[in-house]
C-alpha positions in Angstrom: 0.0 0.0 0.0 3.1 2.2 0.3 2.9 5.2 -2.1 -0.6 4.4 -3.3 -2.8 7.5 -3.5 -6.6 7.0 -3.5 -9.4 9.4 -4.3 -12.7 8.9 -2.5 -16.1 9.5 -4.1 -19.3 9.7 -2.1 -22.5 9.6 -4.2 -25.2 11.6 -2.4 -27.7 12.7 -4.9 -30.4 10.3 -3.8 -33.8 11.4 -2.6 -34.0 8.8 0.3 -37.6 7.8 -0.5 -37.4 4.8 1.9 -36.2 6.9 4.8 -39.5 8.7 5.5 -40.2 12.2 6.7 -38.9 15.3 5.0 -35.2 15.0 6.0 -32.9 13.4 3.5 -31.2 10.5 5.2 -27.7 11.7 4.4 -28.5 14.9 6.4 -30.3 13.3 9.3 -28.6 14.1 12.6 -26.5 11.3 14.1 -24.9 12.2 17.5 -25.5 15.9 16.6 -23.8 15.6 13.2 -25.2 14.9 9.7 -24.9 11.2 8.7 -22.9 12.2 5.6 -20.3 14.0 7.7 -19.6 10.8 9.6 -19.2 9.0 6.2 -16.8 11.7 5.0 -14.7 11.5 8.1 -14.5 7.7 7.9 -12.8 7.8 4.5 -10.9 11.0 4.9 -9.0 10.0 8.1 -7.0 7.4 6.2 -3.6 8.8 5.0 -3.9 7.0 1.6 -7.0 9.1 0.7 -5.8 12.3 -0.8 -9.2 13.9 -1.7 -12.9 13.4 -1.2 -15.5 14.3 -3.7 -19.2 14.3 -3.0 -21.7 14.1 -5.8 -24.9 16.0 -5.0 -28.3 16.6 -6.4 -28.5 19.6 -8.6 -30.9 21.4 -6.2 -29.0 20.4 -3.0 -29.1 23.4 -0.8 -28.0 21.7 2.4 -24.4 20.6 1.9 -22.9 24.1 2.0 -24.9 24.9 5.1 -24.3 21.9 7.2 -21.1 20.2 6.0 -19.0 22.6 4.0 -18.0 24.7 7.1 -16.5 21.5 8.7 -15.0 20.1 5.4 -13.9 23.0 3.3 -11.5 20.8 1.2 -14.2 18.4 0.1 -15.0 18.8 -3.6 -18.6 18.7 -5.0 -20.0 17.8 -8.4 -23.6 17.5 -9.6 -24.9 13.9 -9.7 -27.4 12.3 -12.0 -30.9 10.8 -12.0 -29.6 7.3 -10.9 -26.8 6.2 -8.5 -24.9 4.8 -11.5 -25.0 8.2 -13.4 -24.1 10.0 -10.2 -21.0 7.8 -9.7 -20.0 8.3 -13.4 -20.3 12.1 -13.0 -18.1 11.9 -10.0 -15.5 9.7 -11.6 -15.3 12.0 -14.6 -14.9 15.0 -12.3 -12.1 13.4 -10.4 -10.3 12.5 -13.6 -10.6 16.0 -14.9 -9.1 17.4 -11.7 -6.5 14.6 -11.2 -5.7 12.9 -14.6 -3.0 10.9 -12.8 -5.5 9.3 -10.4 -5.3 5.5 -10.4 -7.6 4.3 -7.7 -11.1 5.4 -6.5 -12.8 4.4 -3.3 -16.6 4.7 -3.6 -18.5 4.9 -0.3 -22.2 5.4 0.5 -23.1 8.7 2.0 -25.5 6.9 4.4 -22.9 4.3 5.7 -21.5 6.3 8.6 -20.1 3.5 10.8 -17.1 2.4 8.6 -14.3 1.8 11.1 -10.6 2.7 10.6 -9.8 -1.0 10.8 -12.2 -2.0 8.0 -11.0 0.7 5.6 -7.4 -0.2 6.3 -8.1 -3.9 5.6 -9.8 -3.0 2.3 -7.0 -0.8 1.1 -4.3 -3.3 2.2 -5.9 -6.2 0.3 -7.5 -4.2 -2.6 -4.5 -2.2 -3.7 -2.5 -5.3 -4.4 -5.4 -6.9 -6.3 -5.6 -6.8 -10.1 -9.4 -6.9 -9.9 -10.3 -4.3 -7.2 -12.1 -5.2 -4.0 -15.2 -4.5 -1.9 -16.2 -4.9 1.7 -18.8 -7.6 2.1 -20.2 -10.0 4.8 -21.4 -13.6 4.4 -25.1 -14.0 4.5 -26.3 -15.6 7.7 -30.0 -15.8 7.2 -31.7 -18.7 5.4 -32.5 -17.5 1.9 -35.7 -18.2 0.1 -36.3 -17.8 -3.7 -39.8 -16.4 -4.3 -41.9 -17.5 -7.2 -44.0 -15.2 -9.3 -47.0 -16.0 -7.1 -45.3 -14.7 -3.9 -44.8 -18.2 -2.5 -41.5 -19.9 -1.8 -40.1 -21.7 -4.8 -37.1 -23.1 -3.0 -34.5 -22.6 -0.3 -31.2 -21.3 -1.6 -27.8 -22.6 -0.4 -26.4 -19.5 1.4 -22.8 -20.8 1.8 -21.5 -18.8 -1.2 -23.6 -15.7 -0.8 -22.2 -12.4 0.5 -24.0 -9.1 1.2 -22.1 -6.2 -0.5 -21.1 -3.1 1.5 -19.0 -0.1 0.8 -16.4 1.2 0.3 -15.7 -0.4 -3.0 -12.2 0.1 -4.5 -11.3 0.0 -8.2 -9.0 1.5 -10.7 -10.8 4.6 -11.7 -10.3 4.6 -15.5 -11.5 1.0 -15.8 -14.5 1.7 -13.6 -15.4 4.9 -15.5 -15.1 3.2 -18.9 -17.2 0.1 -17.9 -19.8 2.2 -16.2 -20.2 4.4 -19.3 -20.7 1.2 -21.4 -23.3 -0.1 -19.0 -25.3 3.1 -19.0 -25.0 3.4 -22.8 -26.5 -0.1 -23.0 -29.5 1.1 -20.9 -28.4 -0.6 -17.7 -28.2 1.0 -14.3 -26.0 -1.2 -12.0 -26.7 -0.7 -8.3 -23.0 -0.9 -7.2 -19.6 -0.6 -8.7 -18.8 -4.3 -8.3 -21.7 -5.1 -10.6 -20.2 -2.8 -13.2 -16.9 -4.6 -13.1 -18.6 -8.0 -13.1 -20.4 -7.0 -16.3 -17.0 -6.5 -17.9 -15.8 -10.0 -16.9 -13.9 -8.9 -13.8 -14.2 -10.8 -10.5 -13.6 -8.3 -7.7 -12.1 -9.5 -4.4 -14.3 -10.0 -1.4 -12.8 -8.4 1.7 -14.4 -9.3 5.0 -16.5 -6.4 6.3 -18.6 -6.1 9.4 -22.2 -6.2 10.5 -21.5 -2.9 12.2 -20.8 -1.2 8.9 -24.6 -0.5 8.5 -26.3 1.6 5.9 -29.0 4.0 7.1 -32.2 3.1 5.3 -34.8 4.0 7.9 -35.1 6.4 10.8 -34.9 3.4 13.2 -31.3 2.8 12.0 -30.1 6.1 13.5 -30.1 4.8 17.1 -28.2 1.7 16.2 -25.6 3.7 14.2 -25.2 6.1 17.2 -24.6 3.1 19.5 -22.0 1.7 17.1 -20.2 5.0 16.7 -20.0 5.5 20.4 -18.6 2.0 20.9 -16.0 2.7 18.2 -14.9 6.0 19.8 -14.3 4.2 23.1 -12.2 1.6 21.4 -10.0 4.0 19.5 
């Protein structure tokens, strides 16, 4: 990992339709600080990360008010209508500003509990991989495949299934090129690993943690607060 420089991208142009209420989940308060601020801090504190770019909705009027004062060096770019387009806009922006950039770390704005240890593990294993890498955890629940009628069709062997998390780490030019091809084909991949898989790449799975949760509903805020407080005690 010595000498490797990584640029981080946080897509945050979503409308948080599953969160409920009028507050976008990335700006919901978590221990007195917006969720996204915790996510920025989680990636920015690693010495290998030389810049952080956040991709925002065109009409976002909150970032400059709530986050910019605390993170003046964070760059922003306008995202797109989908997560995939938002990520591509961010990748192109980073490459325009830093043509020499080799690696990009894409992290969810609503995943505030990424620990220092997890990020270090991803970078250590991913930066020596030819395929890129993502954090993920093995699926523990019994999996059922549903039929078209809403009834169980069969039970799926879970032994080879993993739940994807972020950050996801890839060579930026390869990711940008493959994402552009996917979007041009009318597809809209839901994560960066799927983009690379489409191109025939098999990204490395790096063991994540059940504590690296994503905020999807208001009820997740209490759990995230508990996790962050535990992490602060352990550091």
